[in-house]
Wavefront OBJ file of the C-alpha trace (Angstrom):
o trace
v 13.780 7.914 1.646
v 17.068 9.451 2.803
v 15.544 12.945 2.798
v 12.867 11.835 5.299
v 15.171 9.535 7.250
v 12.879 6.581 6.550
v 13.955 2.932 6.057
v 11.898 0.777 3.731
v 11.459 -2.845 2.826
v 12.130 -3.756 -0.808
v 10.508 -6.980 -2.184
v 12.543 -7.867 -5.308
v 12.521 -10.205 -8.279
v 15.593 -11.546 -10.192
v 13.943 -11.295 -13.593
v 11.225 -8.644 -14.097
v 11.994 -4.925 -14.364
v 15.632 -5.785 -13.718
v 17.915 -8.760 -14.304
v 19.952 -9.783 -11.304
v 21.649 -12.604 -13.255
v 23.086 -10.486 -16.092
v 23.055 -6.861 -15.006
v 25.780 -5.903 -12.479
v 24.095 -2.480 -12.008
v 20.936 -4.157 -10.730
v 22.980 -6.301 -8.257
v 24.783 -3.111 -7.139
v 21.421 -1.392 -6.575
v 20.366 -4.200 -4.202
v 23.638 -4.014 -2.386
v 23.411 -0.283 -1.985
v 19.802 -0.523 -0.813
v 20.782 -3.031 1.857
v 23.854 -1.115 2.874
v 21.707 2.012 3.366
v 19.769 0.137 6.051
v 16.720 -0.829 4.061
v 15.421 -4.417 4.144
v 15.234 -6.864 1.285
v 12.444 -9.396 0.869
v 11.475 -11.826 -1.872
v 8.832 -11.242 -4.505
v 9.620 -14.469 -6.417
v 12.312 -15.016 -9.063
v 10.247 -14.153 -12.132
v 7.337 -12.176 -10.584
v 5.274 -15.289 -11.084
v 1.726 -15.683 -9.719
v 2.232 -18.661 -7.401
v -1.093 -20.262 -8.472
v 0.289 -20.338 -11.995
v 3.648 -21.513 -10.659
v 1.983 -24.509 -9.054
v 0.123 -25.341 -12.254
v 3.339 -25.183 -14.350
v 5.645 -26.705 -11.759
v 7.836 -23.669 -11.188
v 7.078 -22.765 -7.578
v 10.402 -24.151 -6.307
v 12.293 -22.139 -8.833
v 10.401 -18.976 -8.092
v 10.742 -19.246 -4.282
v 14.013 -21.117 -3.648
v 16.090 -19.551 -6.421
v 15.076 -16.075 -5.333
v 16.034 -16.918 -1.745
v 19.440 -18.071 -2.952
v 19.900 -15.046 -5.136
v 19.198 -12.591 -2.273
v 21.514 -14.463 0.082
v 24.198 -14.522 -2.607
v 23.969 -10.697 -3.027
v 23.579 -9.460 0.567
v 24.876 -12.411 2.588
v 21.619 -13.112 4.618
v 18.522 -15.200 3.894
v 15.275 -13.176 3.719
v 12.357 -13.887 6.058
v 9.804 -11.640 4.331
v 7.886 -12.774 1.273
v 5.323 -10.853 -0.743
v 3.394 -13.079 -3.216
v 2.664 -11.499 -6.652
v -0.968 -10.561 -6.845
v -1.307 -11.655 -3.279
v -2.229 -15.191 -4.410
v -1.414 -17.754 -1.746
v -2.142 -15.371 1.129
v -5.876 -14.739 0.819
v -8.569 -16.724 2.530
v -9.999 -18.565 -0.504
v -13.494 -20.017 -0.799
v -12.860 -21.893 -4.049
v -11.665 -25.410 -3.008
v -8.883 -25.599 -5.588
v -7.517 -22.110 -4.756
v -7.798 -22.894 -1.079
v -5.784 -26.069 -1.578
v -3.139 -24.164 -3.538
v -2.955 -21.411 -0.872
v -2.422 -24.026 1.856
v 0.314 -25.586 -0.256
v 2.041 -22.226 -0.760
v 1.838 -21.241 2.897
v 3.217 -24.615 4.011
v 6.021 -24.407 1.482
v 6.985 -20.855 2.532
v 6.713 -21.735 6.219
v 9.068 -24.679 5.834
v 11.536 -22.269 4.349
v 11.363 -19.717 7.180
v 9.249 -17.127 5.422
v 6.573 -14.763 6.717
v 4.092 -13.582 4.089
v 3.686 -9.772 4.095
v 0.478 -8.327 2.719
v -0.932 -4.860 2.544
v -4.047 -3.129 3.914
v -4.049 0.128 1.928
v -3.159 0.480 -1.764
v -2.024 3.709 -3.389
v -2.825 2.379 -6.864
v 0.283 4.247 -7.964
v 0.745 1.930 -10.912
v -2.611 3.135 -12.271
v -2.724 6.782 -11.213
v 0.913 7.657 -11.914
v 1.234 11.462 -11.324
v -2.389 11.898 -10.240
v -1.608 12.251 -6.537
v -5.113 13.448 -5.692
v -6.411 10.017 -6.670
v -3.639 8.322 -4.730
v -4.559 10.218 -1.600
v -8.245 9.597 -2.109
v -7.515 5.883 -2.369
v -5.474 5.964 0.825
v -8.232 7.885 2.548
v -10.624 5.007 2.031
v -8.843 3.593 5.154
v -7.021 6.563 6.675
v -9.940 9.017 6.723
v -12.309 6.657 8.452
v -13.636 8.552 11.506
v -13.034 5.491 13.606
v -9.297 5.355 12.648
v -6.672 7.204 14.711
v -2.850 7.209 14.768
v -3.181 6.520 18.513
v -4.852 3.181 17.886
v -4.313 2.188 14.249
v -1.520 1.483 11.813
v -1.413 0.439 8.210
v 0.567 -1.422 5.523
v 0.320 0.277 2.157
v 1.480 -0.696 -1.364
v 3.616 1.149 -3.931
v 5.881 0.340 -6.896
v 9.291 1.960 -7.189
v 9.651 0.901 -10.839
v 7.716 3.990 -11.843
v 9.522 7.298 -11.795
v 6.198 8.972 -10.882
v 6.060 6.948 -7.696
v 9.647 7.677 -6.672
v 9.618 11.401 -7.495
v 5.994 12.398 -6.880
v 3.823 9.835 -5.127
v 6.181 8.619 -2.389
v 7.095 12.123 -1.110
v 3.496 13.161 -1.191
v 2.288 10.084 0.643
v 5.012 10.396 3.327
v 4.171 14.013 4.053
v 0.478 13.394 3.980
v 0.608 10.400 6.325
v 2.877 12.313 8.677
v 0.459 15.220 8.726
v -2.161 12.784 10.054
v 0.064 12.070 13.056
v 1.647 8.780 11.999
v 5.326 7.935 12.267
v 7.298 5.748 9.896
v 9.227 2.816 11.304
v 10.904 -0.290 9.815
v 8.613 -3.205 9.127
v 10.623 -5.309 11.566
v 9.722 -2.879 14.322
v 6.162 -2.728 13.175
v 5.505 -6.467 13.233
v 8.223 -7.584 15.638
v 9.791 -10.096 13.239
v 13.340 -9.853 11.829
v 13.580 -9.425 8.052
v 16.260 -12.049 7.915
v 16.545 -15.696 8.927
v 20.323 -15.823 9.231
v 23.107 -13.583 10.344
v 26.122 -13.254 8.048
v 29.645 -13.507 9.385
v 30.153 -10.142 7.756
v 29.855 -7.550 10.579
v 28.277 -5.030 8.257
v 25.430 -7.468 7.637
v 25.018 -8.032 11.347
v 24.505 -4.350 11.917
v 21.716 -4.232 9.295
v 19.233 -6.514 11.042
v 17.292 -3.653 12.580
v 17.686 -5.160 16.040
v 14.887 -7.621 15.290
v 14.607 -11.135 16.616
v 16.269 -13.559 14.218
v 13.614 -15.616 12.576
v 14.876 -19.143 11.912
v 13.151 -22.222 10.543
v 12.457 -23.652 13.911
v 9.433 -25.543 15.168
v 7.415 -22.375 15.316
v 7.992 -21.586 11.710
v 8.148 -25.004 10.057
v 4.658 -25.880 8.912
v 2.948 -22.641 7.993
v 4.143 -19.166 7.103
v 2.745 -16.286 9.053
v 0.836 -13.792 6.887
v 0.937 -10.236 8.081
v -1.416 -7.582 6.784
v -2.531 -4.336 8.312
v -5.467 -4.565 10.590
v -6.642 -1.891 13.092
v -4.770 -2.410 16.399
v -2.437 -5.252 15.941
v -0.536 -7.554 13.662
v -2.877 -10.021 11.964
v -1.550 -13.524 11.444
v -4.328 -15.136 9.401
v -3.052 -16.311 6.215
v 3.439 -8.620 -1.179
v 7.807 -6.084 -1.783
v 9.514 -4.441 0.689
v 7.522 -2.754 3.298
v 7.461 0.611 4.906
v 5.754 0.733 8.295
v 3.846 3.537 9.922
v 3.984 3.453 13.618
v 1.555 5.147 16.018
v 2.444 8.679 17.032
v 1.453 7.900 20.571
v 1.933 4.211 21.104
v -0.386 2.827 23.718
v 0.646 -0.184 25.818
v 0.866 -3.465 23.833
v -0.494 -1.969 20.521
v 1.558 -3.437 17.689
v 1.566 -1.205 14.634
v 1.162 -2.754 11.194
v 3.167 -1.819 8.132
v 2.170 0.215 5.161
v 3.610 -1.403 2.096
v 4.979 0.197 -1.047
v 4.912 -2.204 -3.958
v 7.773 -2.096 -6.427
v 10.739 -4.200 -7.274
v 12.241 -2.840 -4.095
v 10.157 -2.427 -0.976
v 10.594 0.349 1.553
v 9.782 0.172 5.240
v 8.474 3.139 7.185
v 6.494 3.860 10.322
v 3.527 3.502 8.073
v 4.888 0.492 6.323
v 5.925 1.249 2.724
v 6.049 -1.631 0.324
v 8.314 -1.308 -2.761
v 9.064 -3.911 -5.487
v 11.426 -4.063 -8.394
l 1 2 3 4 5 6 7 8 9 10 11 12 13 14 15 16 17 18 19 20 21 22 23 24 25 26 27 28 29 30 31 32 33 34 35 36 37 38 39 40 41 42 43 44 45 46 47 48 49 50 51 52 53 54 55 56 57 58 59 60 61 62 63 64 65 66 67 68 69 70 71 72 73 74 75 76 77 78 79 80 81 82 83 84 85 86 87 88 89 90 91 92 93 94 95 96 97 98 99 100 101 102 103 104 105 106 107 108 109 110 111 112 113 114 115 116 117 118 119 120 121 122 123 124 125 126 127 128 129 130 131 132 133 134 135 136 137 138 139 140 141 142 143 144 145 146 147 148 149 150 151 152 153 154 155 156 157 158 159 160 161 162 163 164 165 166 167 168 169 170 171 172 173 174 175 176 177 178 179 180 181 182 183 184 185 186 187 188 189 190 191 192 193 194 195 196 197 198 199 200 201 202 203 204 205 206 207 208 209 210 211 212 213 214 215 216 217 218 219 220 221 222 223 224 225 226 227 228 229 230 231 232 233 234 235 236 237 238 239
l 241 242 243 244 245 246 247 248 249 250 251 252 253 254 255 256 257 258 259 260 261 262 263 264 265 266 267 268 269 270 271 272 273 274 275 276 277 278
């Protein structure tokens, strides 16, 4: 990311590929990621599917404990949430799943969260070093003749827990997307919402808010969380990992770019939004 001067959004867990409770090096990684200007979002405490969490009674633990852990480490409370498997953010037809999704969205909204989803998926977890398949998957959206960097933007998904994603897929995707005329911007710039709900007293933390509006749990954010996914011209608020956002090369008036998300324990934000989770 540093090589390309791109800032990403990292959606993280406390217990999954790393252990933020017992591994000081994992905590240090989060601190360094934040200090480097990347954004940190929540991907639940245990990488738990929230439908399963509701059934077993662990939703509070997975959402609230992760919020507390992130605030403990970086000094600010996250406003971005990427649900594992996307469950809780989709428009469900099944009555039971719909009821659970509404419960999840209300719970997150009451806690000041915005749900971040993706619109393009690199399938990096499946293809590994097969970058041709990764690009072909991206092109299902990006190569559409009706899509243009002047009018469209995307949120894509990647996982930084895989060395192949970090060393091969991510650089390839960045260079390919840039060759199409897209720019990478922070997710906060892409969707116009700050990644954090609170400002720390620490001046260094204040300087890391990407100049976004501070998103607090006020009346506009109390009852339902806003779900953001990539959609042609503008941010979609219908319903994750950290997100990298791709912005339009030539921004036309009032067109709001969406993020491309890289899915991994840490999520990266770029002009095409990159979503990384760990």
